[in-house]
C-alpha positions in Angstrom: -5.0 -6.7 27.7 -4.8 -10.3 26.5 -3.3 -10.8 23.0 -6.2 -13.2 22.4 -8.8 -10.5 22.7 -10.5 -10.2 19.3 -11.5 -7.3 17.3 -14.6 -9.3 16.6 -15.8 -8.3 20.0 -17.0 -4.8 20.9 -13.9 -2.5 20.8 -13.2 -0.8 24.2 -13.0 2.9 24.3 -9.6 4.4 24.8 -8.7 7.9 25.9 -9.2 10.5 23.2 -11.7 8.3 21.2 -14.8 9.9 19.9 -18.0 8.5 18.4 -16.6 9.4 15.0 -13.8 7.0 15.6 -16.3 4.1 15.7 -17.1 3.1 12.2 -20.1 0.9 11.4 -18.5 -2.5 10.8 -20.1 -5.6 12.1 -18.4 -8.7 13.4 -19.2 -10.7 10.2 -17.6 -8.1 8.0 -14.5 -8.0 10.1 -14.4 -11.8 10.1 -14.6 -11.8 6.3 -11.8 -9.3 6.1 -9.4 -11.9 7.5 -10.3 -14.2 4.7 -9.5 -11.6 1.9 -5.8 -12.4 1.6 -6.7 -16.0 1.0 -9.0 -15.1 -1.9 -6.1 -13.2 -3.6 -3.7 -16.1 -2.6 -5.7 -18.4 -4.7 -4.6 -16.4 -7.7 -1.1 -15.3 -6.8 0.2 -18.6 -5.4 2.9 -18.9 -2.8 3.1 -15.3 -1.9 0.9 -15.2 1.3 3.0 -12.7 3.2 3.3 -10.3 0.4 -0.5 -10.5 -0.3 -1.2 -9.8 3.4 1.2 -6.9 3.4 -0.6 -5.5 0.4 -3.9 -5.8 2.1 -2.5 -4.1 5.2 -1.3 -1.3 3.0 -4.8 -0.9 1.6 -6.5 -1.0 4.9 -4.0 1.6 6.3 -5.1 3.9 3.4 -1.5 4.0 2.0 0.0 3.4 -1.4 2.1 0.4 -2.5 5.2 0.1 -4.6 6.1 -3.4 -5.9 9.6 -3.8 -7.1 10.8 -6.9 -8.9 11.8 -8.5 -12.2 9.2 -8.6 -15.1 6.9 -11.6 -15.0 6.9 -12.1 -11.2 3.2 -11.4 -10.7 3.2 -7.7 -9.8 0.4 -6.8 -12.2 -1.6 -9.9 -11.2 -1.4 -8.9 -7.6 -2.7 -5.4 -8.4 -5.6 -6.7 -10.5 -6.5 -9.3 -7.9 -6.5 -6.8 -5.0 -8.7 -4.3 -6.8 -11.1 -7.1 -7.9 -11.5 -8.6 -4.4 -11.9 -5.2 -2.9 -14.7 -4.3 -5.4 -13.1 -1.0 -6.4 -12.9 0.9 -9.7 -9.6 0.1 -11.4 -7.4 1.8 -14.1 -4.1 0.6 -15.4 -1.5 3.0 -16.9 1.6 1.7 -18.7 4.3 4.3 -17.9 6.7 4.9 -20.9 9.5 7.3 -21.6 7.3 9.5 -23.8 4.4 9.8 -21.3 3.4 13.4 -20.3 1.9 14.4 -16.9 -1.4 15.3 -18.7 -1.7 11.8 -19.9 -2.1 10.7 -16.3 -3.9 13.6 -14.7 -6.1 14.8 -17.6 -6.2 18.1 -19.4 -8.6 21.0 -20.3 -9.7 20.9 -24.0 -11.6 23.6 -25.8 -15.2 22.8 -26.5 -16.4 24.6 -29.6 -20.1 24.2 -28.7 -19.7 25.5 -25.2 -17.1 28.1 -26.2 -14.9 27.2 -23.2 -12.3 24.8 -21.9 -13.6 21.6 -20.4 -11.5 19.4 -18.2 -11.2 15.8 -19.3 -10.2 13.6 -16.4 -7.2 11.3 -16.8 -6.9 7.8 -15.7 -5.8 8.9 -12.2 -9.5 9.5 -11.4 -10.2 6.0 -10.1 -10.2 4.2 -6.9 -7.2 1.8 -7.6 -4.6 3.1 -10.0 -2.0 0.6 -11.3 1.0 2.7 -12.3 2.8 -0.1 -14.2 6.6 0.2 -14.6 6.5 3.7 -13.1 10.3 4.1 -13.3 10.3 3.9 -17.1 8.7 7.3 -17.2 10.5 10.7 -17.0 10.9 12.3 -13.5 8.5 15.0 -14.6 5.8 12.4 -15.2 6.6 10.5 -12.1 6.2 13.7 -10.1 2.7 14.2 -11.5 1.6 11.5 -9.0 2.9 13.3 -6.0 -0.1 15.6 -5.4 -2.5 12.8 -6.1 -0.9 10.5 -3.7 -0.4 12.9 -0.9 -3.4 15.4 -1.2 -5.8 13.0 -3.0 -6.5 15.7 -5.5 -5.4 17.0 -8.9 -4.7 20.6 -9.7 -5.3 22.0 -13.1 -5.8 25.6 -14.3 -5.8 26.9 -10.8 -8.6 24.5 -9.8 -8.2 21.5 -7.5 -10.3 18.5 -8.3 -10.7 15.7 -5.6 -10.0 12.1 -6.4 -12.5 9.3 -5.6 -12.3 7.8 -2.2 -10.8 5.4 -1.4 -7.8 6.2 -3.6 -5.0 3.6 -3.8 -1.9 3.7 -6.0 -0.2 0.4 -6.7 3.0 1.2 -8.6 5.3 -1.4 -10.1 8.9 -0.9 -11.0 11.7 -2.9 -12.5 15.1 -3.0 -10.7 17.0 0.2 -11.4 19.9 -1.8 -13.0 17.7 -2.6 -15.9 17.6 -0.6 -19.1 15.4 2.5 -19.6 14.7 3.0 -15.9 14.7 6.2 -13.8 15.1 5.9 -10.1 12.2 7.3 -8.1 13.3 10.4 -6.1 13.4 10.1 -2.3 10.3 12.4 -1.9 8.2 10.1 -4.1 9.5 6.9 -2.4 8.3 8.4 0.9 4.8 8.6 -0.4 4.5 4.9 -0.7 3.5 3.4 2.6 5.1 0.1 1.7 7.5 -1.3 -0.8 7.4 -5.1 -1.6 9.3 -7.6 -3.7 7.5 -10.8 -4.7 10.5 -13.0 -5.6 10.3 -16.4 -7.4 7.6 -18.9 -6.3 8.7 -22.1 -4.5 8.6 -25.4 -6.4 5.1 -26.4 -5.3 3.6 -23.1 -6.2 5.2 -22.9 -9.6 4.1 -26.5 -10.4 0.5 -25.5 -9.5 0.8 -22.3 -11.7 2.0 -24.5 -14.6 -0.9 -27.0 -14.1 -3.6 -24.5 -13.3 -5.7 -22.1 -15.3 -4.5 -18.8 -16.7 -4.5 -16.1 -14.0 -6.6 -13.8 -16.2 -9.4 -16.5 -16.3 -9.2 -16.8 -12.5 -9.4 -13.0 -12.1 -12.6 -12.9 -14.2 -14.3 -15.5 -12.0 -13.3 -13.8 -8.7 -16.2 -12.1 -7.0 -15.8 -8.9 -5.1 -15.8 -9.3 -1.3 -15.8 -5.6 -0.3 -17.0 -2.3 -1.7 -15.8 1.3 -1.4 -18.2 2.1 1.6 -17.1 -0.9 3.6 -13.5 -0.4 2.9 -13.6 3.2 4.1 -15.3 1.9 7.3 -12.5 -0.6 7.7 -9.8 2.0 7.2 -11.5 4.0 10.0 -11.6 0.9 12.1 -7.8 0.4 11.6 -7.1 4.0 12.6 -9.0 3.2 15.9 -6.9 0.2 16.8 -5.2 0.9 20.1 -1.5 1.5 20.4 -0.3 1.5 24.1 2.3 3.9 25.4 5.1 1.2 25.5 4.3 0.3 21.9 4.7 4.0 20.8 7.9 4.2 22.7 9.1 1.1 20.8 8.4 2.7 17.5 10.2 5.8 18.6 13.2 3.8 19.7 13.4 2.1 16.3 13.2 5.5 14.6 15.9 6.9 16.9 18.2 3.9 16.2 18.0 4.5 12.4 18.8 8.1 12.9 21.8 7.9 15.3 22.7 4.3 16.1 22.8 2.5 12.7 25.5 4.4 10.8 22.9 5.4 8.1 23.2 8.6 6.0 19.7 9.5 7.2 17.1 7.9 9.4 13.4 7.3 9.6 11.5 10.6 9.5 8.5 11.4 11.8 6.3 10.8 8.9 8.0 7.3 8.5 7.3 6.5 12.1 3.7 7.5 11.6 3.5 5.2 8.6 5.0 2.3 10.6 2.3 2.8 13.2 -0.5 3.0 10.7 0.7 -0.2 9.0 1.0 -2.1 12.3 -2.5 -1.1 13.2 -3.8 -2.5 9.9 -1.8 -5.7 10.4 -3.3 -6.1 13.8 -6.8 -5.6 12.4 -6.1 -8.3 9.8 -5.0 -10.6 12.6 -8.3 -10.0 14.5 -7.1 -7.8 17.3 -8.1 -4.4 18.7 -4.6 -3.5 19.8 -1.1 -3.4 18.3 1.7 -5.8 19.6 5.4 -5.4 18.9 5.2 -8.3 16.5 2.9 -6.3 14.4 5.5 -3.6 14.1 8.2 -6.1 13.3 6.0 -7.8 10.6 5.5 -4.5 8.7 8.9 -2.9 9.4 10.8 -4.2 6.3 8.1 -3.1 3.9 7.6 0.3 5.6 11.1 1.4 6.5 13.8 0.1 4.3 12.9 2.2 1.2 12.9 5.3 3.4 16.4 4.6 4.6 18.1 4.1 1.2 19.2 0.5 1.9 18.9 -0.9 -1.6 16.0 -2.5 -3.4 13.2 -4.4 -1.9 14.8 -7.8 -2.6 17.4 -7.3 0.2 15.0 -5.7 2.7 14.6 -8.5 5.1 18.3 -8.9 6.0 18.7 -5.2 6.5 15.5 -5.1 8.6 16.6 -7.9 10.8 19.8 -6.1 11.8 17.9 -2.9 12.6 15.2 -4.7 14.6 17.7 -6.8 16.5 19.5 -3.7 17.9 16.3 -2.3 19.6 14.9 -4.1 22.8 11.4 -5.2 22.8 9.1 -3.3 25.2 
């Protein structure tokens, strides 16, 4: 299959596919998908790769953790992503005195009805910005686990489904800053990707200083998707073909992290599945109906490093290059 074959053409059927795997997305919608990172890039300047990774995370139906210093654009990226995707958006500022019920909601007694009535918390939305998540207590952090993994909230022996799509964008400050609580490994694993934005280059920062306030630009930005189209695109991403040698390459990368890299622990099977899902979404954004090794390499730092305990996101690229260089390409 030629690497130039485009997803804008009818997608060929592969073994194991069913009609349910064929979402109703036309060529024009797929073409506009490729332009979405540029729309966000007009607001968050000089961070094209991070923006594209964030979109891949959304298309892969995962969750995103953004780790960096305050003031680097983490919240702007979350707002812009939700705005362009046309999704419901809630922001929660995590603090040390925040309780789990402040996030998930609680049952309150209604005198008129003579019964307890559940009042949904801010987690009942399509895009949840969990701002400075590592400033909250571990108990409050763990309240997100069920929501992120099961897409539901349990309260008083009743499970309540969350809206679909459901996308958590959590931001955290570096753990060496005051009043932070490191996320446990189990919760880190629930994030498909972890990113660091870093400082803008000179040209981008000068444009930021000369330009309008980012909040004004956000208000003027028109949605380019909606919930129904996004769900169809997520199904389309799951249908992107991954050939046998490509799957073997992902397996070899996982095996190297487990036994060949001298790490305390390696990439889990769920981590390998996350790598494949992210690579499929990256291929879709690139206009292809099949995954290439370059897609796996492009998403590997964001998907794998936080699952391997190799420091914060700011040093991910160097650690990832070492791991990738040790595994031959298919």
